C-alpha positions in Angstrom: -68.7 -47.2 53.0 -71.7 -49.0 51.6 -71.0 -52.6 52.7 -73.9 -54.9 52.0 -77.4 -54.1 50.8 -80.7 -55.9 50.0 -81.5 -55.8 46.3 -85.1 -54.7 46.7 -85.3 -52.4 43.7 -84.7 -49.3 45.7 -81.0 -49.2 46.4 -80.4 -46.0 44.4 -76.8 -47.2 43.8 -75.0 -47.5 40.5 -72.9 -50.2 38.8 -69.7 -48.9 40.3 -70.9 -49.8 43.8 -73.3 -52.7 43.2 -71.4 -54.4 40.3 -73.1 -55.1 37.0 -74.8 -58.3 38.1 -76.4 -56.9 41.3 -77.3 -53.7 39.4 -79.3 -55.8 36.9 -81.0 -57.8 39.6 -82.0 -54.6 41.5 -83.4 -53.2 38.3 -85.4 -56.3 37.5 -86.9 -56.3 41.0 -87.9 -52.7 40.5 -89.6 -53.6 37.2 -91.7 -56.3 39.0 -90.0 -59.2 37.2 -89.7 -62.7 38.9 -86.2 -62.6 40.6 -85.1 -64.8 43.5 -84.4 -62.6 46.6 -80.8 -61.4 46.8 -78.4 -59.0 48.5 -74.9 -57.8 47.5 -71.6 -57.2 49.2 -70.5 -54.1 47.3 -67.3 -53.4 45.4 -66.2 -51.2 48.2 -65.6 -54.2 50.5 -62.2 -56.0 50.4 -62.9 -58.6 53.2 -66.1 -60.2 54.3 -65.0 -59.9 57.9 -65.6 -56.1 57.7 -69.3 -56.6 57.0 -70.0 -60.1 58.3 -72.7 -59.1 60.8 -74.5 -57.3 58.1 -74.2 -60.4 55.8 -75.7 -62.5 58.6 -78.6 -60.1 59.0 -79.3 -60.0 55.3 -79.3 -63.8 55.1 -82.0 -63.7 57.8 -83.9 -61.3 55.6 -83.7 -63.8 52.7 -85.1 -66.4 55.1 -88.1 -64.2 55.8 -88.7 -63.5 52.1 -88.5 -67.1 51.0 -89.9 -68.9 54.1 -86.8 -71.0 54.2 -84.1 -71.5 56.8 -80.4 -71.4 55.9 -78.5 -74.6 56.8 -81.5 -76.3 58.4 -84.4 -78.5 57.5 -87.3 -79.1 56.8 -87.4 -76.2 54.3 -83.8 -75.3 53.7 -82.5 -72.1 52.1 -79.5 -72.6 49.8 -77.5 -69.7 48.4 -75.8 -68.8 45.1 -72.6 -66.8 45.6 -71.6 -64.9 42.4 -69.1 -62.3 41.3 -70.0 -59.0 39.6 -67.6 -56.3 38.5 -69.0 -52.9 37.3 -68.4 -54.1 33.8 -69.2 -57.7 32.8 -66.4 -60.2 32.7 -68.1 -63.4 31.5 -66.7 -66.5 33.2 -63.5 -64.8 34.5 -64.4 -65.0 38.2 -65.8 -67.6 40.5 -69.3 -68.7 41.2 -70.3 -71.2 43.9 -73.9 -72.6 43.9 -75.9 -74.5 46.5 -74.1 -73.0 49.6 -75.6 -74.1 52.9 -75.4 -77.9 52.5 -75.4 -79.9 55.7 -76.4 -83.5 56.6 -79.8 -82.2 57.7 -80.3 -80.3 54.5 -79.2 -83.2 52.4 -81.8 -85.4 54.2 -84.5 -82.8 53.7 -83.7 -82.6 50.0 -83.6 -86.5 49.8 -87.1 -86.7 51.1 -88.3 -84.9 48.0 -85.9 -86.7 45.6 -82.8 -88.7 46.4 -81.4 -88.1 42.9 -81.9 -84.3 43.1 -80.3 -84.2 46.6 -77.2 -86.2 45.4 -76.9 -83.9 42.3 -77.0 -80.7 44.5 -74.5 -82.0 47.0 -72.1 -83.1 44.2 -72.3 -79.8 42.4 -71.6 -77.9 45.6 -68.6 -80.0 46.7 -67.0 -79.8 43.3 -67.5 -76.0 42.9 -66.5 -75.2 46.5 -63.2 -77.2 46.2 -62.4 -75.8 42.8 -62.8 -72.2 44.1 -61.3 -72.5 47.6 -58.9 -75.4 47.2 -60.4 -77.0 50.4 -63.2 -79.4 51.2 -66.4 -77.8 52.3 -66.8 -77.4 56.1 -70.0 -78.8 57.8 -70.9 -75.3 59.2 -73.1 -73.6 56.6 -72.1 -70.1 57.8 -68.4 -71.0 57.4 -69.2 -72.2 53.9 -70.8 -68.8 53.1 -67.8 -66.9 54.5 -65.3 -68.9 52.6 -67.4 -68.7 49.4 -67.5 -64.9 49.6 -63.8 -64.7 50.2 -63.1 -67.0 47.3 -65.2 -64.9 44.9 -63.5 -61.7 46.1 -60.1 -63.4 45.6 -61.0 -64.5 42.1 -60.8 -60.9 41.1 -57.0 -61.3 41.3 -56.8 -64.6 39.5 -54.4 -64.8 36.5 -57.3 -65.2 34.0 -59.2 -62.2 35.4 -56.2 -60.0 35.5 -55.2 -60.9 31.9 -58.8 -60.4 30.7 -58.9 -56.9 32.2 -55.6 -56.0 30.7 -56.5 -57.1 27.3 -59.8 -55.3 27.4 -58.3 -52.1 28.9 -60.4 -52.4 32.1 -57.8 -50.9 34.4 -59.9 -48.5 36.4 -62.4 -50.9 38.0 -62.7 -50.9 41.8 -63.1 -54.6 42.2 -65.8 -57.2 42.3 -69.0 -57.2 44.3 -70.5 -60.5 45.6 -74.1 -61.2 44.9 -75.7 -63.7 47.4 -79.0 -65.0 46.0 -81.6 -67.5 47.0 -81.1 -70.7 45.0 -83.7 -71.8 42.5 -83.3 -75.2 40.9 -83.3 -76.0 37.2 -82.2 -79.5 38.1 -85.4 -80.5 39.8 -86.9 -82.7 37.1 -88.7 -82.7 33.8 -90.4 -79.2 34.1 -87.2 -77.6 35.2 -84.1 -76.3 33.4 -81.9 -73.3 32.7 -81.0 -71.1 29.8 -79.6 -68.0 28.3 -81.6 -65.6 26.2 -80.5 -62.7 24.0 -83.3 -60.2 23.2 -82.0 -60.1 19.6 -79.6 -62.3 17.6 -76.0 -61.5 18.8 -74.4 -63.0 15.7 -76.1 -61.5 12.7 -78.2 -58.8 14.4 -81.6 -60.3 13.5 -84.6 -59.0 15.5 -85.7 -62.4 16.8 -85.1 -63.8 20.3 -82.0 -66.0 20.4 -80.8 -68.4 23.0 -80.4 -71.9 24.4 -82.1 -74.1 26.9 -81.1 -77.2 28.8 -83.7 -79.2 30.7 -83.0 -80.6 34.2 -79.8 -78.6 34.6 -78.2 -75.7 36.5 -76.9 -72.5 34.9 -73.2 -73.4 34.9 -74.0 -76.4 32.6 -75.0 -73.9 29.8 -72.5 -71.0 30.3 -69.5 -73.3 31.0 -70.0 -75.1 27.7 -69.7 -78.5 29.5 -73.0 -79.6 28.0 -74.4 -78.8 24.6 -77.7 -76.9 25.1 -80.7 -76.9 22.7 -82.2 -74.0 20.8 -84.7 -71.8 22.7 -87.5 -73.1 20.4 -87.3 -76.3 22.4 -88.5 -74.4 25.5 -91.3 -72.9 23.5 -92.5 -76.5 22.6 -92.0 -78.0 26.1 -93.2 -75.1 28.3 -95.1 -72.6 26.1 -96.4 -70.5 29.0 -92.9 -70.1 30.4 -91.6 -69.1 27.0 -94.3 -66.4 26.6 -93.4 -65.1 30.1 -89.8 -65.0 29.1 -90.5 -63.3 25.9 -92.5 -60.6 27.7 -89.7 -60.1 30.2 -87.2 -59.7 27.4 -89.2 -56.9 25.8 -89.5 -55.1 29.2 -85.8 -55.3 29.9 -84.8 -54.2 26.4 -87.1 -51.2 26.5 -85.9 -50.3 30.0 -82.1 -50.6 29.3 -82.4 -49.4 25.6 -79.7 -52.0 24.8 -79.9 -55.6 23.6 -79.9 -57.8 26.8 -78.2 -61.1 27.7 -80.5 -62.8 30.2 -79.8 -65.9 32.3 -82.9 -67.7 33.6 -84.0 -70.8 35.5 -87.3 -72.7 35.4 -88.1 -74.6 38.6 -91.1 -77.0 38.4 -92.7 -74.8 35.7 -92.0 -71.4 37.4 -89.8 -68.8 35.6 -87.0 -67.0 37.5 -84.7 -64.4 36.1 -81.1 -64.5 37.5 -79.2 -61.9 35.5 -79.5 -59.3 32.8 -76.7 -57.4 31.2 -75.9 -55.6 28.0 -75.2 -58.3 25.4 -71.7 -58.8 23.9 -72.4 -59.0 20.2 -70.6 -59.2 16.9 -69.7 -56.0 15.0 -72.3 -56.7 12.4 -74.9 -57.3 15.0 -74.0 -53.9 16.6 -75.0 -52.1 13.4 -78.2 -54.2 12.9 -79.3 -53.7 16.5 -78.7 -49.9 16.4 -80.9 -49.6 13.4 -83.5 -52.1 14.8 -83.8 -50.3 18.1 -84.2 -47.0 16.4 -86.9 -48.4 14.1 -88.7 -49.9 17.1 -88.7 -46.5 18.8 -86.5 -47.6 21.7 -83.6 -45.2 20.9 -83.4 -42.2 18.7 -81.9 -42.2 15.2 -79.2 -39.9 16.5 -78.3 -42.4 19.3 -78.2 -45.2 16.7 -75.7 -43.2 14.6 -73.6 -42.4 17.6 -73.4 -46.0 18.7 -72.0 -47.3 15.4 -68.2 -47.3 14.8 -66.3 -47.5 11.5 -65.0 -51.0 12.3 -68.6 -52.2 12.9 -69.7 -50.7 9.5 -66.8 -52.5 7.9 -68.0 -55.8 9.4 -71.4 -55.4 7.7 -69.6 -55.2 4.4 -68.4 -58.7 5.1 -66.2 -60.6 2.7 -67.0 -64.0 1.3 -65.2 -67.3 1.3 -64.2 -69.1 -1.9 -65.3 -72.7 -1.1 -65.4 -74.3 -4.5 -64.0 -77.8 -4.3 -63.1 -77.4 -0.6 -63.2 -80.4 1.7 -65.4 -80.0 4.9 -63.6 -81.4 7.9 -66.2 -80.6 10.6 -69.3 -78.5 11.3 -71.1 -77.2 14.4 -73.0 -74.2 15.6 -71.8 -70.8 14.5 -71.0 -68.8 17.6 -68.9 -65.8 16.5 -68.9 -64.6 12.8 -65.9 -64.1 10.6 -63.3 -66.2 8.8 -60.1 -67.6 10.5 -57.2 -69.5 8.9 -54.5 -71.4 10.8 -53.1 -74.7 11.9 -55.4 -76.5 14.4 -53.7 -76.8 17.8 -55.2 -77.8 21.2 -52.3 -77.1 23.6 -50.5 -73.9 24.5 -47.1 -75.4 23.8 -48.2 -76.1 20.2 -49.4 -72.6 19.6 -46.2 -71.1 20.9 -44.0 -73.1 18.5 -43.4 -72.0 14.9 -45.4 -74.1 12.4 -42.9 -75.7 10.0 -43.2 -74.4 6.4 -45.8 -71.8 7.2 -46.2 -68.3 8.7 -49.9 -68.9 9.5 -51.3 -68.4 12.9 -53.3 -71.1 14.7 -56.9 -72.1 15.3 -57.5 -73.2 18.9 -59.4 -76.5 19.2 -60.7 -77.8 22.5 -63.3 -80.3 23.8 -64.7 -77.3 25.6 -63.1 -74.1 26.6 -62.9 -72.7 30.2 -62.0 -69.2 31.4 -58.3 -70.1 31.6 -58.3 -70.3 27.8 -59.0 -66.6 27.2 -55.3 -65.7 26.6 -55.0 -68.4 23.9 -58.4 -67.4 22.4 -57.3 -63.8 22.1 -54.1 -64.9 20.2 -55.9 -67.3 17.9 -57.3 -66.9 14.4 -60.4 -68.9 15.4 -61.8 -71.2 18.0 -63.5 -74.6 17.6 -65.0 -76.8 20.3 -66.5 -80.3 20.5 -69.1 -79.4 23.1 -71.0 -76.3 24.3 -73.4 -73.9 22.7 -73.5 -70.4 21.2 -74.4 -68.8 24.6 -71.5 -70.3 26.5 -68.9 -68.0 28.0 -66.4 -69.1 25.3 -68.8 -68.0 22.6 -69.6 -64.7 24.3 -65.9 -63.9 24.8 -65.1 -64.7 21.2 -67.8 -62.4 20.0 -66.4 -59.6 22.2 -62.9 -60.2 20.8 -64.2 -60.6 17.2 -62.6 -64.1 17.0 -64.4 -66.5 14.7 -65.9 -69.4 16.7 -67.7 -72.6 16.0 -69.0 -74.7 18.9 -70.5 -78.2 19.4 -68.7 -79.9 16.5 -68.9 -83.3 18.2 -66.6 -85.8 19.9 -63.3 -86.5 18.1 -63.1 -83.1 16.3 -60.0 -82.0 18.2 -58.1 -85.2 17.1 -59.4 -85.0 13.6 -58.2 -81.4 13.1 -55.0 -81.6 15.0 -52.0 -80.3 13.0 -54.0 -79.5 9.9 -54.3 -76.2 8.1 -58.0 -75.2 8.4 -60.3 -72.4 7.6 -63.0 -71.6 10.1 -66.3 -70.1 8.8 -67.9 -68.5 11.8 -70.9 -67.5 9.7 -72.0 -71.0 8.6 -70.3 -73.1 11.3 -68.2 -75.1 8.9 -64.5 -75.9 9.2 -62.8 -76.5 5.8 -59.5 -78.1 5.0 -56.7 -75.8 3.9 -56.3 -72.0 3.6 -59.2 -70.9 1.5 -59.2 -67.5 -0.3 -61.2 -64.8 1.3 -62.7 -62.4 -1.2 -63.7 -58.8 -0.5 -67.3 -57.6 -0.4 -68.6 -56.7 -3.8 -71.6 -54.5 -2.9 -72.5 -51.5 -0.7 -76.3 -51.5 -0.8 -77.0 -52.9 2.7 -80.3 -51.4 3.9 -79.1 -50.7 7.4 -76.1 -48.8 6.2 -78.4 -46.8 3.9 -80.6 -46.0 6.9 -77.6 -44.9 8.9 -76.4 -42.6 6.1 -79.8 -41.1 5.8 -79.9 -40.4 9.5 -76.4 -39.1 9.7 -76.5 -37.1 6.5 -72.9 -36.0 6.0 -71.5 -37.6 9.1 -68.0 -39.0 8.2 -68.6 -42.0 10.6 -71.0 -43.7 8.1 -69.4 -42.7 4.8 
């Protein structure tokens, strides 16, 4: 059994053993990209007790690599403990950040910034209690042991089991646990966190796409608890970091030969890459990306044709919405394309009750979604949130399930829409009153479809 290994770029192990997150980290290290030192407890381990001595030894290796000491001042090492199945399950399992907090560590952090120290301690205590159901012990090693156990246990949570069942992921071995040196996006004005897609995951455009949130930690963006800003804000605020990130994205896309979803943190002006994975994209984007990657010489034209499905081609021939005279009820950021019609509901009990006088389905409205909403999201005709951005886990999961989604519509949207028949336009980010007519596509001259037909010749896939 491979129990726990340092992610030094030379593990020689695949996703099935390392898990998708650790596999991506190992690959980034091999490519010479800036990654905080990390190790992984592999998918073959069911209890941390079986590999605890190895875990302790690897924490000491992280101490040597970072020049920091776990659970001690004056230069403390804090750890991020993250899940990672062989196939990505965004937001379905637990993450605990800032593990290793003690009174000594808190004092050391306070010497640099009392506000920063208080924020780190608060975040740790909230996440630890949420994941374990218990207050954090004072012993940092016990914190680590309990955090690893909690992450392993989250594999069997109701939301994770339901997600795997709905996605047909029935043959995965389990989750690995990545243990990584913390870097801090909440360390002040030249710090922050974000998510970057190497190409647009909604419409398939070739430009970088993402969101950035200054003075924050990663969960603030992906959880949707705060509304992030467009990536262009990072370009204006920290242009050198943006150019470094742009270069790293090109390197990763060329290496993986797929559009990448990259999580990153900037600490005091220094860029760190935390994760890379194949992006979950809309069906239309899948077609655009296949053609774009082939045109850029990253994949062959034959590979591009093989990647595209009939359903994805149908999505390119998108219908259009008849909006003449329609009242606009709300608007936000488009996060998953498509049109969805239904009665706006915010609670499970509402969605499960027949809507009087109509056979329509429902549109799920929430202040912000969390992983426990996945079951409802999959049943809905659309998702609308008051807060959060287009790179949040809610948006990513909606794109994967082809559910139209609009995020960041603002405070009061849930109450304003409640009980009303609405039409969600996931292309424009507008929510209209009533059930609007959806018209079929009227043309078939899309240049990407023409390119695919040319490459495939008589292939029935692209007819």
